[in-house]
Structures are given as C-alpha cells and as structure tokens.
C-alpha positions as CSV (number, residue, x, y, z in Angstrom):
1,X,-7.6,-12.6,12.7
2,X,-9.0,-12.8,9.1
3,X,-6.0,-13.5,6.9
4,X,-6.9,-14.1,3.2
5,X,-4.2,-15.3,0.9
6,X,-4.2,-14.5,-2.8
7,X,-1.9,-16.6,-5.0
8,X,-2.2,-15.1,-8.5
9,X,-0.6,-17.5,-10.9
10,X,-2.4,-15.7,-13.6
11,X,0.2,-13.0,-13.3
12,X,2.6,-15.4,-15.0
13,X,0.6,-15.2,-18.3
14,X,-1.7,-12.0,-18.3
15,X,-0.5,-8.8,-19.9
16,X,0.8,-5.8,-18.0
17,X,-2.4,-3.7,-18.3
18,X,-4.4,-6.5,-16.7
19,X,-1.9,-6.8,-13.9
20,X,-2.1,-3.1,-13.1
21,X,-5.9,-3.2,-13.1
22,X,-5.9,-6.2,-10.6
23,X,-3.4,-4.3,-8.4
24,X,-5.6,-1.2,-8.5
25,X,-8.6,-3.2,-7.4
26,X,-6.7,-5.0,-4.6
27,X,-5.2,-1.7,-3.4
28,X,-8.7,-0.2,-3.2
29,X,-9.8,-3.1,-1.1
30,X,-7.0,-2.6,1.3
31,X,-7.6,1.2,1.3
32,X,-11.3,0.6,2.1
33,X,-10.3,-1.7,5.0
34,X,-8.0,1.0,6.3
35,X,-10.6,3.6,5.9
36,X,-13.1,1.6,7.9
37,X,-10.5,1.1,10.6
38,X,-9.8,4.8,10.8
39,X,-13.5,5.6,11.2
40,X,-13.8,3.0,13.9
41,X,-10.6,3.9,15.7
42,X,-10.2,7.7,15.2
43,X,-7.4,7.8,17.8
44,X,-5.2,5.6,15.6
45,X,-1.9,7.4,14.9
46,X,-1.1,9.1,11.6
47,X,1.3,7.1,9.5
48,X,4.3,9.5,9.8
49,X,3.7,9.8,13.6
50,X,3.3,6.0,14.2
51,X,6.9,5.0,14.5
52,X,6.4,2.5,11.6
53,X,9.3,2.3,9.2
54,X,9.7,0.8,5.7
55,X,11.0,-2.8,5.4
56,X,11.2,-4.8,2.2
57,X,9.8,-8.3,2.5
58,X,12.4,-11.1,1.7
59,X,12.4,-12.9,-1.5
60,X,9.2,-13.1,-3.5
61,X,6.9,-12.8,-0.5
62,X,4.3,-10.0,-0.6
63,X,2.1,-9.9,2.4
64,X,-0.5,-7.1,2.4
65,X,-1.2,-5.6,5.8
66,X,-3.8,-3.2,7.1
67,X,-3.1,-0.4,9.6
68,X,-3.4,-2.4,12.8
69,X,-1.2,-5.2,11.5
70,X,1.4,-2.7,10.3
71,X,1.4,-1.0,13.7
72,X,1.8,-4.3,15.5
73,X,4.7,-5.3,13.3
74,X,6.2,-1.8,13.3
75,X,7.1,-2.2,9.6
76,X,5.4,-2.2,6.2
77,X,6.3,-2.2,2.6
78,X,5.1,0.0,-0.2
79,X,1.4,-1.2,-0.5
80,X,1.0,-1.2,3.3
81,X,2.3,2.2,3.7
82,X,0.8,3.7,0.6
83,X,-2.7,2.3,1.4
84,X,-2.5,3.6,4.9
85,X,-1.5,7.1,3.7
86,X,-4.3,7.1,1.1
87,X,-6.9,6.1,3.7
88,X,-5.7,8.7,6.1
89,X,-5.8,11.4,3.5
90,X,-9.3,10.4,2.4
91,X,-10.8,9.9,6.0
92,X,-9.0,12.6,8.0
93,X,-8.2,15.3,5.4
94,X,-11.0,14.9,2.9
95,X,-8.5,14.5,0.1
96,X,-9.2,12.0,-2.7
97,X,-5.7,10.6,-3.1
98,X,-5.2,7.5,-5.2
99,X,-2.6,4.8,-5.7
100,X,0.3,5.5,-8.0
101,X,1.8,2.3,-9.4
102,X,5.3,2.4,-10.8
103,X,6.4,-0.5,-12.9
104,X,10.1,-1.5,-13.2
105,X,11.9,-4.3,-14.8
106,X,14.6,-5.8,-12.6
107,X,16.6,-9.0,-13.6
108,X,13.9,-10.3,-16.0
109,X,11.0,-9.7,-13.6
110,X,8.5,-7.0,-13.2
111,X,8.4,-5.1,-9.9
112,X,5.5,-2.8,-9.0
113,X,6.1,0.0,-6.4
114,X,3.1,1.7,-4.8
115,X,3.1,5.4,-3.9
116,X,0.4,8.0,-3.4
117,X,-1.0,10.3,-6.1
118,X,-2.1,13.4,-4.3
119,X,-5.2,15.4,-5.4
120,X,-3.0,18.1,-6.8
121,X,-1.3,15.5,-9.1
122,X,1.9,15.3,-7.1
123,X,3.3,12.0,-6.0
124,X,4.2,11.3,-2.3
125,X,6.2,8.1,-1.6
126,X,5.6,7.0,2.0
127,X,8.2,4.2,1.6
128,X,11.0,6.6,0.8
129,X,10.0,8.9,3.5
130,X,10.0,6.0,6.0
131,X,13.4,4.6,5.1
132,X,13.4,2.9,1.7
133,X,16.6,3.5,-0.3
C-alpha cells in the first residue's frame, strides 16, 4: 500500500490564507485519487450506502484516507468523507462539487472542518450525516 506522510511544520508559521490554499490542494489530490478509484471500481458503494460512519481521530493525528481505506476501516473523518462525497458527485452524478473549508478557533488552536459545497451553492456535511455531533 502506498502511504505518503505529510508533516507540515510550516503550518506553525504561515498565515491562514496560505494554510487554506494548501488544504485545498491536498483535498483536490485526495478527490482525484477517489475519482480514479470510482472509475476503476464502478461497483464501489456510494458513501451513504457504504455503512461507513464518522469517527474523529484521537489527539492531533490526521490521517487522510481514500475510499478503499475508509471502507476497510469502516470509519472516516471530515476530509475522508468529504473527499469521497465530492468524488462521487463528480464521477457518478456529473456535478462539480468542491470542498468547503470551515475554520474554527478552539482552545488557542485552529481547527479546519471539511464539508461539501454543492453546485447549487448549498453545503452538505457528510460528517454530520454520518454521526458527527
């Protein structure tokens, strides 16, 4: 299994706009991997029919998973679920959905939550729909 690891110490010093741009690029890479998977494996389940549920990763860990890894684990967090849903909308439904990144300050640290910006401008949150409180 190919398992790249990004350790972005630059996030300690770069500004918020730069962080969001980097997140957008990384999300597009994961979405592209998921789109390739869906084209190769058209019988893969749709996200909401897969049985996968939301699970927050412990501590400061943030593993990014593609569709087959998420299916295998049975759980995913916001970037895993959001990227899957966006890929599914693009490949199977012909809709150009995009990542929606929400920034929140919690206890002196910045937390980014990933959801889906639908083509009509609405926001869909797969994490909430799959169990996030």
